[in-house]
Steps between C-alpha positions, in 0.01 A plus 500: 500500500426231243601454138323318231704300252481616138479241231748631240448188295178640367587664163310827565650537850851420373471751208387762747796414720740537212338828395552633852866477434546581134208715374469880488263500799590778756597244756690267274854412609653529148269725303758563241446152358131588425378159443158445345264230621492318166884474508484343845226256403696391186817464718313293754374268231859463375608438867247221538570331176869542412708185564782713628289559823344161531719406806408816689141458638276805459424641848418859404775629719791746439690240303214465256460885495859536400481230237192670347685834512787350308270345240333840440838675473624224251180546300555874482868446395388273228262771369767755524748301296218446227452879497146466632552686823 
């Protein structure tokens, strides 16, 4: 049996990887979070540009997935506090 490495550093592949955990897809690990792709792309852009994460290289791994998850949840909380969600 052989395995091919997946390049999770590609934005499209990484977003699909995140969605496999946090979307409402039938096979998602945490469908109750119901992430939308646009939320994940915005959070990925934040992850790649925010100084807070500058010392953590982007590898497209579980660390990055969880950082992006937290950014999406923070953004939702901000919208909730403003009465927009």
